[in-house]
C-alpha positions in Angstrom: 83.6 147.6 108.4 80.3 148.6 106.9 77.9 145.9 106.0 75.5 145.6 103.1 72.0 144.4 104.0 71.2 141.0 102.4 67.9 139.2 101.9 67.9 135.6 103.3 65.4 132.9 102.4 65.1 129.6 104.2 64.9 126.5 102.1 62.6 123.7 103.2 64.7 120.5 103.3 63.5 116.9 103.4 63.0 115.6 106.9 65.9 113.2 106.7 68.2 116.1 106.0 71.1 114.0 104.9 72.3 113.4 101.3 75.3 111.4 100.2 77.4 112.9 97.4 80.5 110.8 97.5 81.5 107.5 99.2 82.9 109.3 102.2 80.8 112.5 102.3 77.3 113.1 103.6 75.7 116.5 103.5 73.5 117.2 106.5 70.9 120.1 106.2 68.2 120.1 108.9 65.1 122.1 108.1 65.5 125.8 108.9 69.3 125.9 108.8 70.0 126.0 105.0 69.9 129.5 103.6 68.9 129.9 99.9 71.5 131.6 97.8 74.4 131.1 100.2 76.5 128.2 99.0 77.3 126.2 102.1 76.1 123.1 103.8 75.2 123.3 107.5 77.0 120.0 108.2 79.2 117.5 106.3 80.2 114.1 107.6 83.3 112.5 106.1 85.4 109.7 107.5 85.8 110.0 111.2 84.8 113.7 111.4 81.7 115.8 111.2 82.2 119.4 110.1 79.7 122.0 111.3 79.5 125.3 109.3 79.7 128.7 110.9 76.4 128.9 112.7 74.7 132.0 114.1 71.9 132.7 116.5 69.1 132.6 114.0 65.5 131.5 114.2 63.8 129.2 111.7 63.3 132.1 109.4 67.0 133.0 109.3 66.6 136.1 111.5 68.9 137.0 114.3 67.2 136.4 117.6 66.7 139.3 120.0 68.3 139.5 123.5 71.9 140.3 122.9 75.0 138.1 123.1 73.7 135.6 125.6 70.5 134.9 123.7 72.5 134.7 120.4 75.1 132.4 121.9 72.4 130.1 123.3 70.6 130.0 119.9 73.7 129.4 117.9 74.6 126.5 120.2 71.0 125.1 119.9 71.3 125.3 116.1 74.6 123.4 116.3 72.9 120.8 118.5 70.2 120.4 115.8 72.9 119.8 113.1 74.8 117.4 115.4 71.6 115.4 116.1 70.7 115.2 112.4 74.1 113.7 111.9 73.7 111.2 114.7 76.0 113.0 117.1 75.7 115.3 120.2 77.6 118.0 122.0 79.9 115.5 123.7 81.3 114.5 120.3 82.6 118.0 119.5 86.4 118.1 119.6 87.1 121.6 118.1 85.3 124.9 117.8 86.0 128.4 116.5 84.1 131.3 118.0 83.9 134.6 116.2 82.7 137.6 118.2 81.7 140.9 116.6 82.9 142.6 119.8 85.5 140.9 122.1 84.0 142.7 125.0 81.3 140.0 124.8 83.8 137.3 125.7 82.7 136.8 129.3 79.0 136.8 128.5 79.5 134.3 125.7 81.5 132.0 128.0 78.7 132.1 130.6 76.3 130.5 128.1 78.9 128.4 126.4 80.1 126.6 129.5 76.5 125.5 130.2 76.5 123.4 127.1 80.1 122.2 127.3 80.2 121.5 131.1 82.9 118.7 131.1 85.6 117.8 128.6 84.8 120.8 126.3 86.3 120.9 122.8 89.5 122.8 122.0 88.6 126.4 120.9 89.8 129.6 119.5 87.9 132.8 120.1 88.7 135.9 118.0 87.0 139.1 116.9 85.6 139.3 113.4 83.1 141.1 111.3 80.0 138.9 110.7 77.9 138.6 107.6 74.4 138.9 109.1 73.3 142.3 110.2 72.8 142.3 114.0 74.8 139.1 114.4 77.1 139.1 117.4 78.5 135.6 117.3 79.3 132.8 114.9 80.5 129.3 115.8 81.9 126.6 113.6 82.9 123.1 115.0 84.2 119.7 114.3 82.9 116.5 115.9 84.4 113.1 115.9 82.7 109.7 115.7 81.4 108.7 119.1 83.2 105.3 119.1 86.6 106.8 118.8 88.7 107.1 122.0 89.4 110.6 123.1 92.4 111.8 125.2 92.1 115.2 126.8 95.6 116.6 127.1 96.7 118.6 130.1 100.4 117.8 130.8 101.5 117.1 134.3 102.3 120.3 136.2 100.2 122.4 133.9 97.5 124.6 135.5 93.8 123.8 135.0 92.3 126.0 132.3 89.6 128.2 133.9 88.0 128.8 130.6 85.5 126.4 129.0 87.8 124.7 126.4 90.4 122.0 126.4 94.0 122.8 125.5 94.4 119.6 123.4 92.3 116.6 122.3 93.7 113.5 120.5 91.1 111.4 118.8 92.0 108.5 116.5 94.9 109.7 114.2 94.0 113.3 114.8 95.1 115.9 117.4 93.4 119.2 117.8 95.1 122.0 119.8 93.3 125.0 121.0 94.1 128.6 120.0 97.2 129.0 122.2 98.5 132.3 123.4 101.7 133.2 125.2 101.2 131.8 128.7 103.3 130.1 131.4 101.5 126.7 131.3 102.2 126.0 135.0 100.5 129.2 136.2 98.4 130.3 133.3 99.9 133.8 133.5 100.5 135.8 130.4 104.2 135.8 129.3 104.9 139.3 128.0 107.4 140.0 125.2 107.6 140.9 121.6 106.1 138.9 118.8 109.1 136.5 118.6 109.0 135.8 122.3 105.2 135.1 122.2 105.4 133.0 119.1 108.2 130.9 120.6 106.3 130.4 123.8 103.1 129.3 122.0 104.9 126.8 119.9 106.9 125.4 122.8 103.6 124.8 124.6 102.1 123.3 121.4 105.1 120.9 121.2 104.6 119.8 124.8 100.9 119.1 124.2 101.6 117.2 121.0 104.3 115.0 122.5 102.1 114.3 125.6 99.7 112.7 123.2 102.3 110.8 121.2 102.3 113.3 118.3 105.1 115.4 116.8 105.1 119.0 115.5 105.9 117.4 112.1 102.4 115.8 112.2 100.7 119.2 112.0 98.9 119.8 108.7 96.6 122.7 109.5 97.2 126.0 111.2 95.5 129.3 111.9 97.5 132.3 113.1 95.8 135.5 114.3 97.9 138.6 114.7 96.8 141.8 116.4 99.2 143.8 114.2 100.0 142.6 110.6 103.3 144.4 110.9 104.4 141.5 113.1 103.9 139.0 110.2 107.6 138.5 109.2 108.9 138.4 112.7 106.3 135.8 113.6 107.4 133.8 110.5 111.0 133.9 111.6 110.2 131.8 114.7 107.2 129.8 113.3 109.1 128.2 110.4 111.6 126.6 112.7 109.1 124.3 114.4 107.7 122.0 111.8 110.4 120.4 109.7 110.4 120.0 106.0 106.6 120.0 105.6 105.1 122.9 107.5 101.3 122.8 108.0 99.0 124.6 105.6 98.1 127.9 107.2 95.9 131.1 107.0 97.0 134.2 108.8 94.7 137.1 109.5 94.4 140.1 111.8 92.1 139.8 114.8 91.6 141.3 118.3 92.3 138.6 120.9 90.8 137.9 124.3 93.3 140.0 126.1 95.4 143.0 125.1 98.4 141.2 126.6 98.6 138.9 123.6 99.9 139.8 120.1 99.4 136.4 118.5 97.2 133.3 118.8 97.9 130.0 117.0 95.6 126.9 116.6 96.9 123.6 115.2 95.5 120.3 113.9 97.7 117.3 113.3 97.2 114.0 111.5 99.5 110.9 111.8 100.7 109.3 108.7 102.9 109.9 105.6 102.5 113.4 104.2 102.8 114.6 100.6 103.4 118.3 100.1 101.8 119.8 97.0 101.8 123.3 95.4 104.4 126.0 95.4 107.2 125.8 98.0 107.2 128.3 100.9 109.4 128.1 104.0 106.5 129.2 106.2 103.7 127.0 105.1 102.5 124.3 102.7 100.1 125.3 100.0 98.5 121.8 100.2 99.1 118.6 102.1 97.7 115.2 101.4 97.7 112.7 104.4 95.7 109.5 104.2 92.3 110.4 102.6 92.6 114.1 103.6 93.7 117.0 101.5 94.3 120.3 103.4 94.7 123.5 101.5 96.2 126.7 103.0 94.4 130.0 102.9 94.8 131.0 99.3 94.8 134.5 97.9 95.1 136.1 94.4 96.7 139.4 93.6 98.2 141.2 90.7 97.6 144.5 88.9 94.7 143.1 86.8 92.9 141.8 89.9 93.3 144.8 92.2 90.0 145.8 93.6 88.2 143.0 91.8 86.4 140.7 94.3 84.9 138.5 91.6 88.2 138.1 89.7 90.1 137.3 92.9 87.6 134.8 94.0 87.5 133.1 90.6 91.4 133.0 90.5 91.5 131.4 94.0 88.9 128.8 93.1 90.8 127.9 89.9 93.9 127.4 92.1 91.9 125.2 94.4 90.7 123.1 91.6 94.3 122.7 90.2 95.6 121.7 93.7 92.7 119.3 94.1 93.5 117.7 90.7 97.2 117.3 91.7 96.1 115.6 94.9 93.6 113.3 93.2 90.4 114.9 94.5 87.8 117.2 93.0 85.5 119.9 94.3 82.7 117.4 95.3 85.2 116.0 97.8 85.4 119.3 99.6 84.0 118.9 103.1 84.7 122.2 104.9 86.1 125.6 104.2 86.7 129.1 105.4 86.4 132.4 103.7 87.8 135.7 105.0 86.7 139.0 103.4 88.6 142.2 103.9 85.2 144.0 103.4 82.0 142.2 104.2 80.2 144.3 101.5 81.8 141.9 99.1 79.9 138.9 100.5 77.4 138.7 97.6 79.9 139.1 94.9 82.2 136.5 96.4 79.3 134.0 96.7 78.3 134.6 93.0 81.8 133.4 92.0 82.0 130.7 94.7 78.8 129.0 93.6 80.0 128.5 90.1 82.6 126.1 91.4 80.7 124.6 94.4 77.5 124.1 92.5 75.8 121.4 94.6 76.4 119.9 98.0 79.0 122.5 98.9 81.3 122.2 101.9 80.4 123.4 105.3 81.8 127.0 105.5 82.3 129.9 107.8 82.7 133.4 106.3 83.9 136.3 108.4 85.3 139.7 107.8 89.0 140.2 108.7 92.0 142.3 107.7 94.3 140.1 105.5 98.1 140.3 105.4 98.2 142.3 102.1 96.0 145.3 101.4 95.6 144.1 97.8 93.9 140.9 98.9 90.1 141.2 99.1 89.4 137.5 99.9 91.2 134.4 101.3 89.8 130.9 101.0 90.9 127.6 102.7 89.3 124.3 102.0 89.7 120.6 103.2 88.7 117.6 101.1 88.3 114.0 101.9 88.4 111.3 99.2 
């Protein structure tokens, strides 16, 4: 994808860097990590969790550091460390991470630096290829940390192989369970299990079920899912298997195209579960829930907007999605100030500025933490997809 060059200006933020906008939400914005004109918060604390926005290897002036993937990975992680510290946490509190690489060939070099920060009990993680919004940027990392006083259980079922890569397969913390981006592997050996998309999807979800049950969770506890397909033509066949695993209330979900860590894999699936009674909101869909309320959390699926009148209109599609988000929030008893984290996928990163112009009209102040990446969506008519989580 071609990228338009953007001007970035760093905002000077008060030394404390923390503002409260609702009873359970604190926005954390350390100096040098808030970018003027881009509606996101570097960090948002809410309830038991601390959400870290998509963070790149930028200096205090918002410029990508020199030195290639290793230097950018190191700086991105240092910036995340700064956000964590400003929120009273540290690397050891991180339970989940998403790594976006501009070029998957940088996977090994990224891991070399990453494992120096997360040496023991690393967070669960998914690593996928994506277009990034800053020119010259090679990596972006978003993360979730949990309160230090909460007990953590690192899940590796008996008989499973030790993961050689620097991430945990599953972590249970409080009422939450986070599962890594899983691919089709024999869990005893770690070897890839080849097969078509249905075979791979089934193997992934069987492994997810074992991980969940080992921690005392069920697949019906899952409320959030990310699916990455290397070929969008596999979408329906993936759904045929996927929909059979989650019961009457499937998790909210976003599905995009991405290159994965190995060409042996056609699909990767990441899951997040929360214990407690669930309420399903929005339009019925056998493959996913449009919105789920569980406890104080409201999870929204990746939402899109289409139709003849919106074809090719990034501002119109963004506005329509945000209206849908507001309506779903209202049904769930929350409002946009309760949004704590989100993700935006753009089919063309040249639409970044136009999307932000529409986005900021809804998230006017203390916006959620956010990652924005370029990715092919499941329909060619969709220019943007947005998923958000709120906490009341």
